[in-house]
C-alpha positions in Angstrom: -83.7 -156.6 -26.5 -84.1 -154.1 -29.3 -82.3 -151.0 -30.3 -78.6 -150.2 -30.5 -76.1 -152.4 -28.8 -73.5 -149.6 -28.4 -72.4 -149.3 -24.8 -74.6 -152.3 -23.7 -73.0 -154.9 -21.4 -73.6 -158.3 -23.0 -72.5 -161.7 -21.5 -72.0 -164.5 -24.0 -71.8 -168.0 -22.6 -69.9 -170.2 -25.1 -69.8 -174.0 -25.1 -67.0 -176.0 -26.8 -69.1 -177.2 -29.8 -70.5 -175.5 -32.9 -73.1 -173.7 -30.9 -70.2 -172.1 -28.8 -68.5 -171.2 -32.1 -71.5 -169.3 -33.1 -71.5 -167.5 -29.8 -67.9 -166.5 -30.3 -68.7 -165.0 -33.7 -71.7 -163.2 -32.1 -69.4 -161.8 -29.4 -66.9 -160.5 -31.9 -69.6 -158.8 -34.0 -71.2 -157.3 -31.0 -67.9 -155.9 -29.8 -67.3 -154.5 -33.3 -70.7 -152.7 -33.0 -69.7 -151.1 -29.7 -71.1 -153.4 -27.1 -69.1 -154.3 -23.9 -69.0 -158.0 -24.2 -68.0 -160.5 -21.5 -67.2 -163.9 -23.1 -67.3 -166.8 -20.7 -66.2 -170.3 -21.8 -67.5 -173.6 -20.6 -64.0 -175.1 -20.7 -60.4 -173.9 -20.6 -59.4 -172.2 -23.9 -56.8 -175.0 -24.6 -59.7 -177.5 -24.7 -61.4 -175.9 -27.7 -60.9 -177.5 -31.1 -62.1 -177.2 -34.7 -64.4 -174.3 -35.6 -64.8 -173.1 -32.0 -61.1 -173.0 -31.5 -60.7 -171.0 -34.7 -63.2 -168.4 -33.6 -61.7 -168.3 -30.2 -58.2 -167.7 -31.7 -59.6 -164.8 -33.7 -60.9 -163.2 -30.5 -57.6 -163.8 -28.7 -55.6 -162.3 -31.7 -57.8 -159.2 -31.4 -57.0 -159.1 -27.6 -60.7 -159.4 -26.7 -61.2 -160.5 -23.1 -62.3 -164.1 -22.6 -63.1 -165.7 -19.3 -62.1 -169.4 -19.0 -63.0 -169.9 -15.3 -65.4 -168.5 -12.7 -68.8 -166.9 -13.2 -69.5 -163.8 -15.4 -70.3 -160.4 -14.0 -73.9 -160.0 -13.0 -74.1 -156.5 -14.6 -75.1 -157.6 -18.1 -78.1 -156.0 -19.8 -78.4 -159.2 -21.9 -77.1 -162.8 -21.9 -76.5 -164.9 -25.0 -76.8 -168.6 -24.4 -74.5 -170.5 -26.8 -73.6 -173.3 -24.4 -75.3 -176.4 -25.9 -76.9 -176.7 -29.3 -78.9 -179.4 -31.1 -76.4 -182.2 -30.2 -77.7 -182.5 -26.6 -78.4 -186.1 -25.5 -78.2 -185.9 -21.7 -78.7 -183.4 -18.9 -76.1 -180.6 -18.7 -73.6 -181.1 -16.0 -70.5 -179.6 -14.5 -69.6 -176.0 -15.5 -72.3 -176.0 -18.2 -75.0 -176.7 -15.6 -73.5 -174.0 -13.3 -73.6 -171.4 -16.0 -77.2 -172.3 -16.9 -78.2 -171.9 -13.2 -76.3 -168.6 -13.1 -78.0 -167.3 -16.3 -81.5 -168.2 -15.0 -80.8 -166.4 -11.7 -80.0 -163.0 -13.5 -82.4 -160.2 -14.1 -81.1 -159.7 -17.7 -83.1 -161.3 -20.5 -81.5 -164.4 -22.2 -81.2 -164.8 -26.0 -80.7 -168.5 -26.8 -78.7 -169.3 -29.9 -80.5 -172.0 -32.0 -82.1 -173.6 -28.9 -82.2 -173.0 -25.1 -79.4 -175.1 -23.6 -80.9 -178.1 -21.9 -83.6 -178.7 -24.6 -83.3 -181.7 -26.9 -84.8 -180.4 -30.2 -85.8 -183.6 -32.0 -88.4 -184.9 -29.5 -88.8 -181.9 -27.2 -87.2 -183.5 -24.1 -86.3 -180.9 -21.4 -83.4 -181.8 -19.2 -82.5 -180.2 -15.9 -81.2 -177.6 -15.8 -82.4 -175.8 -18.9 -82.2 -172.1 -20.0 -85.4 -170.0 -19.7 -85.0 -167.7 -22.6 -86.7 -164.4 -23.4 -86.1 -165.1 -27.1 -84.6 -167.9 -29.2 -82.8 -167.3 -32.4 -83.0 -170.6 -34.2 -81.1 -171.2 -37.5 -82.1 -172.4 -41.0 -85.3 -174.3 -40.1 -87.6 -174.5 -37.1 -87.0 -177.4 -34.7 -89.6 -180.1 -34.3 -89.1 -180.2 -30.5 -90.2 -176.6 -30.2 -93.8 -177.8 -30.7 -93.7 -179.8 -27.4 -95.7 -178.1 -24.7 -93.0 -178.5 -22.1 -90.5 -176.7 -24.4 -92.6 -173.7 -25.3 -92.4 -171.8 -22.0 -88.5 -171.9 -22.3 -88.3 -170.4 -25.8 -89.7 -166.9 -25.4 -90.1 -165.2 -28.8 -88.9 -167.5 -31.5 -87.0 -166.0 -34.4 -85.8 -167.9 -37.5 -82.5 -166.7 -39.1 -81.3 -167.3 -42.6 -77.8 -168.9 -42.6 -77.5 -169.2 -46.4 -78.6 -172.8 -46.9 -79.3 -173.2 -50.7 -82.8 -174.4 -51.7 -81.1 -177.3 -53.7 -79.8 -178.8 -50.4 -83.3 -178.8 -48.9 -84.7 -180.5 -52.0 -82.0 -183.2 -51.7 -83.2 -183.8 -48.2 -86.8 -184.1 -49.4 -87.9 -180.9 -47.8 -90.2 -178.4 -49.5 -89.1 -175.0 -48.0 -90.8 -171.8 -49.1 -89.1 -168.5 -49.7 -89.2 -167.5 -46.0 -86.4 -164.9 -46.3 -87.4 -163.0 -49.5 -87.9 -159.8 -47.6 -85.7 -160.1 -44.5 -83.1 -162.5 -43.0 -84.9 -163.0 -39.7 -88.6 -163.9 -39.3 -90.8 -164.4 -36.2 -92.3 -167.9 -35.8 -95.4 -169.2 -34.2 -94.5 -172.5 -32.4 -97.9 -173.4 -30.9 -98.9 -177.0 -31.4 -101.2 -177.3 -34.4 -99.6 -174.4 -36.2 -97.2 -174.6 -39.1 -94.2 -172.7 -37.8 -92.3 -172.8 -41.1 -95.0 -171.6 -43.4 -94.9 -175.0 -45.2 -91.4 -176.2 -44.4 -91.0 -179.4 -42.5 -89.4 -178.7 -39.0 -85.9 -179.9 -38.7 -85.1 -182.9 -36.7 
């Protein structure tokens, strides 16, 4: 999953929450960089609201293709899972479950945005179905649930991305967060039990 994205076929699976909004932003940026992106929504476009709706309207205004029904093409070289983020509290169902099953059945590697869909990040509960990712790009801070042994096989390589959270905010939350992004805006984590995945920061709940 390295190298240039120009000309690559990438499928982005977008939920209706903030995780899906992030997926829509990723889809737009990837298209700007020359990738052939297939955006597949978990709901009809009219059912998107708030931030995800705003990002979807930007794609629509740019006349970028968006699929609101059916399954994506199986010709993707990579799949981005932006279906369900940290707010999960029950097993995926309906179209979300169908898209998770579809993604897991493909030969293309899956990049999970923030957490693999189907994983509850606070206590590490794995629902069925759940995404089996080749890599997980988690945001701001590592997630406590990633240390759970049942979760770790679903994560693949875990990358932590800087999203611009100011140090003062962490201090207000009682978190001592080191300067993890002083050299680059993405770092690779070790999420084995007994390790300190954040280099001293407390995992997010």
